[in-house]
DSSP file (Angstrom, degrees, kcal/mol; ACC not computed):
  #  RESIDUE AA STRUCTURE BP1 BP2  ACC     N-H-->O    O-->H-N    N-H-->O    O-->H-N    TCO  KAPPA ALPHA  PHI   PSI    X-CA   Y-CA   Z-CA
    1    1 A X              0   0    0      0, 0.0     2,-0.5     0, 0.0   111,-0.2   0.000 360.0 360.0 360.0 120.0  -16.3  151.9   52.1
    2    2 A X        -     0   0    0    109,-0.1     2,-0.3   110,-0.1   109,-0.2  -0.978 360.0-167.6-120.3 130.6  -17.6  155.0   53.9
    3    3 A X        -     0   0    0    107,-3.7     2,-0.1    -2,-0.5     3,-0.0  -0.769  21.2-114.2-112.8 158.8  -17.2  158.5   52.4
    4    4 A X     >  -     0   0    0     -2,-0.3     4,-2.1     1,-0.1     5,-0.2  -0.416  34.3-105.9 -81.8 166.0  -17.7  162.0   53.8
    5    5 A X  H  > S+     0   0    0      1,-0.2     4,-1.7     2,-0.2    -1,-0.1   0.922 123.2  53.1 -56.3 -44.4  -20.4  164.3   52.6
    6    6 A X  H  > S+     0   0    0      1,-0.2     4,-0.8     2,-0.2    -1,-0.2   0.901 106.6  51.2 -60.1 -42.7  -17.7  166.3   50.8
    7    7 A X  H >4 S+     0   0    0      1,-0.2     3,-0.8     2,-0.2     4,-0.5   0.893 109.0  50.8 -63.7 -38.6  -16.4  163.2   49.1
    8    8 A X  H >< S+     0   0    0     -4,-2.1     3,-1.0     1,-0.2    -1,-0.2   0.822 100.8  63.1 -69.9 -27.6  -19.8  162.3   47.8
    9    9 A X  H 3< S+     0   0    0     -4,-1.7    -1,-0.2     1,-0.2    -2,-0.2   0.774  99.0  56.9 -64.7 -24.9  -20.3  165.8   46.5
   10   10 A X  T << S+     0   0    0     -4,-0.8     2,-0.3    -3,-0.8    -1,-0.2   0.654  90.3  89.8 -80.8 -15.1  -17.4  165.1   44.1
   11   11 A X  S <  S-     0   0    0     -3,-1.0     2,-0.1    -4,-0.5     5,-0.0  -0.606  88.8-109.4 -81.8 140.2  -19.1  162.1   42.6
   12   12 A X    >>  -     0   0    0     -2,-0.3     4,-1.6     1,-0.1     3,-1.2  -0.419  28.4-120.3 -62.5 144.1  -21.4  162.6   39.6
   13   13 A X  H 3> S+     0   0    0      1,-0.3     4,-2.4     2,-0.2     5,-0.2   0.811 112.1  59.7 -60.4 -29.5  -25.0  162.2   40.6
   14   14 A X  H 3> S+     0   0    0      1,-0.2     4,-1.9     2,-0.2    -1,-0.3   0.811 102.9  52.7 -70.3 -25.8  -25.5  159.3   38.1
   15   15 A X  H <> S+     0   0    0     -3,-1.2     4,-2.0     2,-0.2    -1,-0.2   0.892 108.8  49.4 -71.6 -39.1  -22.7  157.4   40.0
   16   16 A X  H  X S+     0   0    0     -4,-1.6     4,-2.7     1,-0.2    -2,-0.2   0.918 112.2  48.9 -61.6 -41.7  -24.6  157.9   43.2
   17   17 A X  H  X S+     0   0    0     -4,-2.4     4,-2.6     2,-0.2    -2,-0.2   0.879 106.0  57.3 -65.8 -37.6  -27.8  156.7   41.5
   18   18 A X  H  X S+     0   0    0     -4,-1.9     4,-1.3     2,-0.2    -1,-0.2   0.929 113.4  38.9 -57.1 -47.7  -25.9  153.7   40.1
   19   19 A X  H  X S+     0   0    0     -4,-2.0     4,-2.4     1,-0.2    -2,-0.2   0.905 114.6  54.5 -69.9 -41.3  -25.0  152.6   43.7
   20   20 A X  H  X S+     0   0    0     -4,-2.7     4,-2.8     1,-0.2     5,-0.3   0.866 103.9  54.9 -62.6 -36.9  -28.3  153.6   45.0
   21   21 A X  H  X S+     0   0    0     -4,-2.6     4,-2.4     2,-0.2    -1,-0.2   0.930 111.0  45.0 -60.9 -46.1  -30.1  151.4   42.5
   22   22 A X  H  X S+     0   0    0     -4,-1.3     4,-2.1    -5,-0.2    -2,-0.2   0.906 114.4  48.3 -65.3 -42.6  -28.1  148.4   43.6
   23   23 A X  H  X S+     0   0    0     -4,-2.4     4,-2.3     2,-0.2    -2,-0.2   0.930 113.6  46.3 -65.5 -46.2  -28.6  149.1   47.3
   24   24 A X  H  X S+     0   0    0     -4,-2.8     4,-2.5     1,-0.2     5,-0.2   0.906 111.3  52.1 -63.7 -42.1  -32.3  149.6   47.0
   25   25 A X  H  X S+     0   0    0     -4,-2.4     4,-2.4    -5,-0.3    -1,-0.2   0.891 110.2  49.2 -61.9 -39.0  -32.8  146.5   44.9
   26   26 A X  H  X S+     0   0    0     -4,-2.1     4,-2.4     2,-0.2    -2,-0.2   0.919 109.8  50.8 -66.3 -43.1  -30.9  144.5   47.5
   27   27 A X  H  X S+     0   0    0     -4,-2.3     4,-1.8     1,-0.2    -2,-0.2   0.919 113.3  45.8 -59.0 -44.3  -33.1  145.9   50.3
   28   28 A X  H  X S+     0   0    0     -4,-2.5     4,-2.3     2,-0.2    -1,-0.2   0.888 110.6  53.1 -68.4 -39.2  -36.3  145.0   48.4
   29   29 A X  H  X S+     0   0    0     -4,-2.4     4,-2.0     2,-0.2    -1,-0.2   0.888 108.1  50.8 -63.6 -38.6  -35.0  141.5   47.5
   30   30 A X  H  X S+     0   0    0     -4,-2.4     4,-1.1     2,-0.2    -1,-0.2   0.894 109.8  50.0 -65.0 -38.7  -34.3  140.9   51.2
   31   31 A X  H  X S+     0   0    0     -4,-1.8     4,-0.5     1,-0.2     3,-0.3   0.887 107.7  55.0 -64.4 -38.1  -37.8  142.0   52.0
   32   32 A X  H >< S+     0   0    0     -4,-2.3     3,-1.5     1,-0.2     5,-0.5   0.898 102.5  56.4 -61.4 -40.5  -39.1  139.6   49.3
   33   33 A X  H >< S+     0   0    0     -4,-2.0     3,-1.6     1,-0.3    -1,-0.2   0.837  95.6  66.2 -60.6 -32.0  -37.3  136.7   51.0
   34   34 A X  H 3< S+     0   0    0     -4,-1.1    -1,-0.3    -3,-0.3    -2,-0.2   0.725  88.5  67.6 -62.3 -21.9  -39.2  137.4   54.2
   35   35 A X  T << S-     0   0    0     -3,-1.5    -1,-0.3    -4,-0.5    -2,-0.2   0.738  95.1-142.2 -73.0 -21.1  -42.4  136.4   52.4
   36   36 A X    <   +     0   0    0     -3,-1.6     2,-0.1    -4,-0.4    -3,-0.1   0.723  53.8 132.4  70.4  21.3  -41.2  132.8   52.2
   37   37 A X        -     0   0    0     -5,-0.5    -1,-0.2     1,-0.2    -2,-0.1  -0.383  57.9 -80.1-101.6 178.3  -42.7  132.4   48.8
   38   38 A X     >  -     0   0    0     -2,-0.1     4,-2.4    -3,-0.1    -1,-0.2  -0.062  46.3 -92.8 -75.6 176.5  -41.3  130.9   45.5
   39   39 A X  H  > S+     0   0    0      1,-0.2     4,-2.6     2,-0.2     5,-0.2   0.849 121.5  55.4 -61.3 -39.1  -39.1  132.5   42.9
   40   40 A X  H  > S+     0   0    0      1,-0.2     4,-2.4     2,-0.2    -1,-0.2   0.929 111.0  45.4 -61.4 -44.3  -41.9  133.7   40.7
   41   41 A X  H  > S+     0   0    0      2,-0.2     4,-3.1     1,-0.2     5,-0.2   0.915 111.1  53.6 -63.9 -43.4  -43.4  135.6   43.6
   42   42 A X  H  X S+     0   0    0     -4,-2.4     4,-2.5     1,-0.2    -2,-0.2   0.920 110.4  47.1 -57.3 -44.8  -39.9  137.0   44.6
   43   43 A X  H  X S+     0   0    0     -4,-2.6     4,-2.8     2,-0.2     5,-0.2   0.940 114.3  45.6 -63.1 -48.4  -39.4  138.3   41.1
   44   44 A X  H  X S+     0   0    0     -4,-2.4     4,-1.4     2,-0.2    -2,-0.2   0.911 113.1  50.9 -62.9 -42.2  -42.8  139.9   40.9
   45   45 A X  H  X S+     0   0    0     -4,-3.1     4,-0.5     2,-0.2     3,-0.3   0.950 114.0  44.4 -58.5 -49.4  -42.5  141.4   44.4
   46   46 A X  H >X S+     0   0    0     -4,-2.5     4,-2.6     1,-0.2     3,-1.6   0.929 112.4  49.4 -64.8 -46.9  -39.1  142.9   43.5
   47   47 A X  H 3< S+     0   0    0     -4,-2.8    -1,-0.2     1,-0.3    -2,-0.2   0.719 101.8  65.2 -68.8 -17.9  -40.0  144.3   40.1
   48   48 A X  H 3< S+     0   0    0     -4,-1.4    -1,-0.3    -3,-0.3    -2,-0.2   0.707 117.0  26.4 -73.0 -18.7  -43.0  145.9   41.7
   49   49 A X  H << S+     0   0    0     -3,-1.6     2,-1.0    -4,-0.5    -2,-0.2   0.671 112.7  65.9-111.5 -28.0  -40.7  148.1   43.7
   50   50 A X  S  < S+     0   0    0     -4,-2.6     2,-0.3    -5,-0.1    -1,-0.1  -0.632  79.3  89.3-106.0  75.1  -37.6  148.3   41.6
   51   51 A X  S  > S-     0   0    0     -2,-1.0     4,-2.7    -3,-0.1     5,-0.3  -0.950  86.1-100.3-156.0 163.4  -38.6  150.2   38.5
   52   52 A X  H  > S+     0   0    0     -2,-0.3     4,-2.1     1,-0.2     5,-0.2   0.891 119.4  48.5 -59.7 -43.7  -38.7  153.9   37.6
   53   53 A X  H  > S+     0   0    0      1,-0.2     4,-1.9     2,-0.2    -1,-0.2   0.936 114.7  45.1 -63.9 -46.2  -42.4  154.3   38.1
   54   54 A X  H  > S+     0   0    0      1,-0.2     4,-2.3     2,-0.2    -2,-0.2   0.876 112.6  51.1 -66.3 -37.7  -42.4  152.6   41.6
   55   55 A X  H  X S+     0   0    0     -4,-2.7     4,-2.4     2,-0.2    -1,-0.2   0.862 107.7  52.7 -69.5 -34.2  -39.3  154.5   42.6
   56   56 A X  H  X S+     0   0    0     -4,-2.1     4,-2.1    -5,-0.3    -2,-0.2   0.910 111.5  46.7 -64.2 -41.0  -40.9  157.8   41.7
   57   57 A X  H  X S+     0   0    0     -4,-1.9     4,-1.9     2,-0.2    -2,-0.2   0.869 109.4  54.8 -67.0 -36.6  -43.9  156.9   43.8
   58   58 A X  H  X S+     0   0    0     -4,-2.3     4,-1.1     2,-0.2    -2,-0.2   0.931 108.5  48.3 -62.0 -45.5  -41.5  155.8   46.6
   59   59 A X  H >X S+     0   0    0     -4,-2.4     4,-1.8     1,-0.2     3,-0.7   0.923 109.4  52.7 -59.6 -44.7  -39.9  159.3   46.5
   60   60 A X  H 3< S+     0   0    0     -4,-2.1     4,-0.4     1,-0.2    -1,-0.2   0.859 106.2  55.2 -58.4 -36.7  -43.3  160.9   46.5
   61   61 A X  H 3< S+     0   0    0     -4,-1.9    -1,-0.2     1,-0.2    -2,-0.2   0.768 120.0  28.7 -69.4 -26.6  -44.2  158.9   49.6
   62   62 A X  H X< S+     0   0    0     -4,-1.1     3,-3.0    -3,-0.7     4,-0.4   0.516  86.0 102.3-112.8  -7.4  -41.2  160.1   51.6
   63   63 A X  G >< S+     0   0    0     -4,-1.8     3,-1.1     1,-0.3    -2,-0.1   0.813  81.7  55.0 -54.3 -34.4  -40.4  163.5   50.3
   64   64 A X  G 3  S+     0   0    0     -4,-0.4    -1,-0.3     1,-0.2    -2,-0.1   0.585 106.9  53.0 -74.9  -8.0  -42.1  165.3   53.3
   65   65 A X  G <  S+     0   0    0     -3,-3.0    -1,-0.2     2,-0.1     2,-0.2   0.352  87.0 106.3-105.7   3.3  -39.8  163.3   55.6
   66   66 A X    <   -     0   0    0     -3,-1.1     2,-0.0    -4,-0.4    -3,-0.0  -0.574  67.9-122.8 -88.3 148.4  -36.5  164.2   54.0
   67   67 A X     >  -     0   0    0     -2,-0.2     4,-2.6     1,-0.1     5,-0.2  -0.271  32.6-102.6 -75.4 169.9  -34.0  166.6   55.4
   68   68 A X  H  > S+     0   0    0      2,-0.2     4,-2.2     1,-0.2     5,-0.2   0.901 124.8  50.2 -61.1 -41.0  -32.8  169.7   53.5
   69   69 A X  H  > S+     0   0    0      2,-0.2     4,-1.8     1,-0.2    -1,-0.2   0.916 110.8  49.2 -64.5 -42.2  -29.6  167.9   52.6
   70   70 A X  H  > S+     0   0    0      2,-0.2     4,-2.4     1,-0.2    -2,-0.2   0.915 110.2  50.7 -62.4 -44.1  -31.5  164.9   51.4
   71   71 A X  H  X S+     0   0    0     -4,-2.6     4,-2.5     1,-0.2    -1,-0.2   0.896 108.0  53.0 -60.9 -40.3  -33.8  167.0   49.3
   72   72 A X  H  X S+     0   0    0     -4,-2.2     4,-2.3     1,-0.2    -1,-0.2   0.885 109.0  49.7 -62.7 -37.8  -30.8  168.7   47.7
   73   73 A X  H  X S+     0   0    0     -4,-1.8     4,-2.5     2,-0.2    -2,-0.2   0.904 109.5  51.2 -66.9 -41.8  -29.4  165.3   46.8
   74   74 A X  H  X S+     0   0    0     -4,-2.4     4,-3.1     2,-0.2    -2,-0.2   0.932 111.6  47.4 -60.1 -45.9  -32.7  164.2   45.3
   75   75 A X  H  X S+     0   0    0     -4,-2.5     4,-2.1     1,-0.2    -2,-0.2   0.900 110.3  52.3 -63.4 -40.2  -32.8  167.4   43.2
   76   76 A X  H  < S+     0   0    0     -4,-2.3     4,-0.4     1,-0.2    -1,-0.2   0.916 114.8  42.0 -62.6 -42.7  -29.2  166.9   42.1
   77   77 A X  H >< S+     0   0    0     -4,-2.5     3,-0.9     1,-0.2    -2,-0.2   0.893 112.3  53.9 -69.8 -39.7  -29.9  163.4   41.0
   78   78 A X  H 3< S+     0   0    0     -4,-3.1    -2,-0.2     1,-0.2    -1,-0.2   0.845 108.5  50.2 -62.6 -33.9  -33.2  164.3   39.4
   79   79 A X  T 3< S+     0   0    0     -4,-2.1    -1,-0.2    -5,-0.2    -2,-0.2   0.531  87.9 102.2 -85.7  -5.7  -31.5  167.0   37.3
   80   80 A X    <   -     0   0    0     -3,-0.9     2,-0.5    -4,-0.4    19,-0.1  -0.519  63.3-146.9 -75.2 146.6  -28.8  164.6   36.1
   81   81 A X        -     0   0    0     -2,-0.2     2,-0.1     2,-0.0   -67,-0.1  -0.962   1.1-146.3-123.2 122.1  -29.3  163.4   32.5
   82   82 A X        -     0   0    0     -2,-0.5     4,-0.1     2,-0.2     0, 0.0  -0.425  25.2-120.0 -75.2 159.1  -28.3  160.1   31.2
   83   83 A X  S    S+     0   0    0     -2,-0.1     2,-0.3     2,-0.1    -1,-0.1   0.546  94.1  62.4 -79.0  -7.0  -27.2  159.8   27.6
   84   84 A X  S    S-     0   0    0      1,-0.1    -2,-0.2     0, 0.0     0, 0.0  -0.827  93.6 -98.3-117.6 156.8  -29.9  157.4   26.8
   85   85 A X        -     0   0    0     -2,-0.3     3,-0.1     1,-0.1    -1,-0.1  -0.304  46.3-101.3 -68.5 158.8  -33.7  157.8   27.0
   86   86 A X        -     0   0    0      1,-0.2    -1,-0.1    -4,-0.1     6,-0.1  -0.099  54.5 -67.1 -70.4 175.7  -35.5  156.5   30.0
   87   87 A X    >   -     0   0    0      1,-0.1     3,-1.4     4,-0.1    -1,-0.2  -0.285  39.6-124.2 -65.5 151.8  -37.4  153.2   30.0
   88   88 A X  T 3  S+     0   0    0      1,-0.3    -1,-0.1    -3,-0.1    -2,-0.1   0.728 107.4  65.3 -67.9 -20.7  -40.5  152.9   27.9
   89   89 A X  T 3  S+     0   0    0      2,-0.1     2,-0.3     0, 0.0    -1,-0.3   0.453 102.7  49.5 -84.1   0.5  -42.5  152.0   30.9
   90   90 A X  S <  S-     0   0    0     -3,-1.4     2,-0.1   -38,-0.1    -4,-0.1  -0.957  81.5-113.7-137.5 155.0  -42.1  155.3   32.6
   91   91 A X     >  -     0   0    0     -2,-0.3     4,-2.5     1,-0.1     5,-0.2  -0.350  36.9-106.4 -76.8 166.5  -42.5  159.0   31.8
   92   92 A X  H  > S+     0   0    0      1,-0.2     4,-2.4     2,-0.2     5,-0.2   0.888 123.0  52.1 -60.8 -39.4  -39.5  161.3   31.6
   93   93 A X  H  > S+     0   0    0      2,-0.2     4,-2.5     1,-0.2    -1,-0.2   0.913 110.2  47.6 -64.9 -43.2  -40.6  162.9   34.9
   94   94 A X  H  > S+     0   0    0      2,-0.2     4,-2.7     1,-0.2    -2,-0.2   0.913 111.8  50.3 -63.5 -42.3  -40.9  159.5   36.6
   95   95 A X  H  X S+     0   0    0     -4,-2.5     4,-2.1     2,-0.2    -2,-0.2   0.908 111.9  47.7 -63.4 -41.9  -37.4  158.5   35.3
   96   96 A X  H  X S+     0   0    0     -4,-2.4     4,-2.1     2,-0.2    -2,-0.2   0.910 112.7  48.4 -65.7 -42.7  -35.9  161.7   36.6
   97   97 A X  H  X S+     0   0    0     -4,-2.5     4,-2.5     1,-0.2    -2,-0.2   0.910 110.6  51.7 -63.7 -41.2  -37.6  161.3   40.0
   98   98 A X  H  X S+     0   0    0     -4,-2.7     4,-2.7     1,-0.2    -1,-0.2   0.893 108.2  51.4 -61.7 -39.9  -36.4  157.7   40.2
   99   99 A X  H  X S+     0   0    0     -4,-2.1     4,-2.4     2,-0.2    -1,-0.2   0.898 109.9  49.7 -64.6 -39.8  -32.8  158.8   39.5
  100  100 A X  H  X S+     0   0    0     -4,-2.1     4,-2.1   -23,-0.2    -2,-0.2   0.919 111.5  49.1 -63.0 -43.3  -33.1  161.4   42.3
  101  101 A X  H  X S+     0   0    0     -4,-2.5     4,-2.2     1,-0.2    -2,-0.2   0.922 111.8  48.1 -61.3 -45.4  -34.4  158.7   44.6
  102  102 A X  H  X S+     0   0    0     -4,-2.7     4,-2.7     1,-0.2    -1,-0.2   0.885 109.1  53.6 -63.3 -39.7  -31.5  156.3   43.6
  103  103 A X  H  X S+     0   0    0     -4,-2.4     4,-2.7     2,-0.2    -1,-0.2   0.902 108.3  50.5 -62.5 -40.5  -29.0  159.1   44.1
  104  104 A X  H  X S+     0   0    0     -4,-2.1     4,-2.7     2,-0.2    -2,-0.2   0.945 111.8  46.6 -61.8 -47.8  -30.3  159.7   47.6
  105  105 A X  H  X S+     0   0    0     -4,-2.2     4,-2.5     1,-0.2    -2,-0.2   0.910 112.5  51.1 -62.5 -41.5  -30.1  156.0   48.5
  106  106 A X  H  X S+     0   0    0     -4,-2.7     4,-2.8     2,-0.2    -1,-0.2   0.922 110.9  48.2 -59.7 -46.2  -26.5  155.9   47.0
  107  107 A X  H  X S+     0   0    0     -4,-2.7     4,-1.9     2,-0.2     6,-0.2   0.941 111.7  49.3 -60.5 -48.7  -25.5  158.9   49.1
  108  108 A X  H  <>S+     0   0    0     -4,-2.7     5,-3.0     1,-0.2    -1,-0.2   0.906 113.7  46.6 -60.1 -41.3  -26.9  157.4   52.3
  109  109 A X  H ><5S+     0   0    0     -4,-2.5     3,-1.7    -5,-0.2    -1,-0.2   0.949 112.2  48.8 -66.3 -47.9  -25.2  154.1   51.7
  110  110 A X  H 3<5S+     0   0    0     -4,-2.8  -107,-3.7     1,-0.3    -1,-0.2   0.755 111.2  50.7 -67.0 -23.6  -21.8  155.6   50.8
  111  111 A X  T 3<5S-     0   0    0     -4,-1.9    -1,-0.3  -109,-0.2    -2,-0.2   0.286 119.1-109.4 -95.7  10.8  -21.9  157.9   53.9
  112  112 A X  T < 5S+     0   0    0     -3,-1.7     2,-0.7  -111,-0.2     3,-0.3   0.712  74.8 136.1  75.8  22.3  -22.7  154.9   56.2
  113  113 A X     >< +     0   0    0     -5,-3.0     4,-1.6    -6,-0.2     3,-0.3  -0.375  12.3 142.3 -99.1  54.2  -26.3  155.9   56.9
  114  114 A X  H  >  +     0   0    0     -2,-0.7     4,-2.5     1,-0.2    -1,-0.2   0.818  68.1  58.9 -68.0 -30.2  -27.8  152.4   56.5
  115  115 A X  H  > S+     0   0    0     -3,-0.3     4,-2.5     1,-0.2    -1,-0.2   0.890 104.8  51.5 -63.3 -36.9  -30.2  153.0   59.4
  116  116 A X  H  > S+     0   0    0     -3,-0.3     4,-2.5     2,-0.2    -2,-0.2   0.896 108.0  51.3 -67.1 -39.1  -31.6  155.9   57.5
  117  117 A X  H  X S+     0   0    0     -4,-1.6     4,-2.7     2,-0.2     5,-0.2   0.943 110.7  48.9 -60.8 -46.5  -32.1  153.8   54.4
  118  118 A X  H  X S+     0   0    0     -4,-2.5     4,-2.3     1,-0.2    -2,-0.2   0.908 110.6  51.2 -59.2 -42.3  -33.9  151.2   56.5
  119  119 A X  H  X S+     0   0    0     -4,-2.5     4,-2.3     1,-0.2    -1,-0.2   0.921 112.0  45.9 -60.4 -45.8  -36.1  153.9   58.0
  120  120 A X  H  X S+     0   0    0     -4,-2.5     4,-2.7     2,-0.2    -2,-0.2   0.883 111.3  51.6 -67.0 -38.9  -37.0  155.3   54.6
  121  121 A X  H  X S+     0   0    0     -4,-2.7     4,-2.4     2,-0.2    -1,-0.2   0.910 111.6  47.6 -64.5 -41.0  -37.7  151.8   53.1
  122  122 A X  H  X S+     0   0    0     -4,-2.3     4,-2.8    -5,-0.2    -2,-0.2   0.907 112.0  50.3 -65.2 -41.1  -40.0  151.1   56.1
  123  123 A X  H  X S+     0   0    0     -4,-2.3     4,-2.8     2,-0.2     5,-0.3   0.907 109.9  50.5 -63.0 -42.7  -41.7  154.5   55.6
  124  124 A X  H  X S+     0   0    0     -4,-2.7     4,-2.8     2,-0.2     5,-0.3   0.941 112.2  47.3 -59.1 -48.1  -42.2  153.8   51.9
  125  125 A X  H  X S+     0   0    0     -4,-2.4     4,-2.5     2,-0.2    -2,-0.2   0.929 113.9  46.9 -61.4 -46.2  -43.7  150.4   52.7
  126  126 A X  H  X S+     0   0    0     -4,-2.8     4,-2.1     1,-0.2    -2,-0.2   0.936 117.4  41.3 -62.0 -48.6  -46.1  151.8   55.3
  127  127 A X  H  X S+     0   0    0     -4,-2.8     4,-2.2     2,-0.2    -1,-0.2   0.855 114.5  51.8 -72.3 -33.6  -47.2  154.7   53.2
  128  128 A X  H  X S+     0   0    0     -4,-2.8     4,-2.5    -5,-0.3    -2,-0.2   0.930 111.5  47.3 -65.3 -45.7  -47.5  152.7   50.0
  129  129 A X  H  X S+     0   0    0     -4,-2.5     4,-2.3    -5,-0.3    -2,-0.2   0.895 112.3  49.8 -62.8 -40.1  -49.7  150.0   51.8
  130  130 A X  H  X S+     0   0    0     -4,-2.1     4,-2.0    -5,-0.2    -1,-0.2   0.898 111.1  49.5 -65.8 -39.4  -51.9  152.8   53.3
  131  131 A X  H  X S+     0   0    0     -4,-2.2     4,-1.9     2,-0.2    -2,-0.2   0.907 111.3  48.9 -65.1 -42.2  -52.3  154.4   49.9
  132  132 A X  H  X S+     0   0    0     -4,-2.5     4,-1.1     1,-0.2    -2,-0.2   0.890 111.1  50.0 -65.3 -39.0  -53.2  151.0   48.3
  133  133 A X  H  < S+     0   0    0     -4,-2.3    -1,-0.2     1,-0.2    -2,-0.2   0.886 110.4  50.4 -66.3 -37.3  -55.7  150.3   51.1
  134  134 A X  H  < S+     0   0    0     -4,-2.0    -1,-0.2     1,-0.2    -2,-0.2   0.851 111.1  48.5 -67.6 -35.4  -57.3  153.7   50.6
  135  135 A X  H  <        0   0    0     -4,-1.9    -1,-0.2     1,-0.2    -2,-0.2   0.676 360.0 360.0 -78.4 -17.5  -57.6  153.1   46.8
  136  136 A X     <        0   0    0     -4,-1.1    -1,-0.2    -3,-0.2    -2,-0.2   0.464 360.0 360.0 -78.5 360.0  -59.2  149.7   47.3
């Protein structure tokens, strides 16, 4: 299913985030499989990337590489409010940033921009690894 930009504008941002969360989780799970390790490692690897705090950091890592349209989508998602409180493991700001990130991924997926998703995931991985190396 591929939608136009206009069609995605009609979707509530939390619906874009809902799809984006699933798409991002699948991308990370596929990356985890590439490690060739056991289930415990796969789970730890995936949960290290697919949580509100990690997604907020992922957004921070790529924000300077986003187009104006992508930034607008992030802001739209970030400003959406779920009816329930965020997870206890993240701040409200991290949860909002993660929702913006998920909305962006959802938009890119629904508009058929899977190469862009792959590019952003690679950029996140590269910049995250560089940041971890710098902190070590």
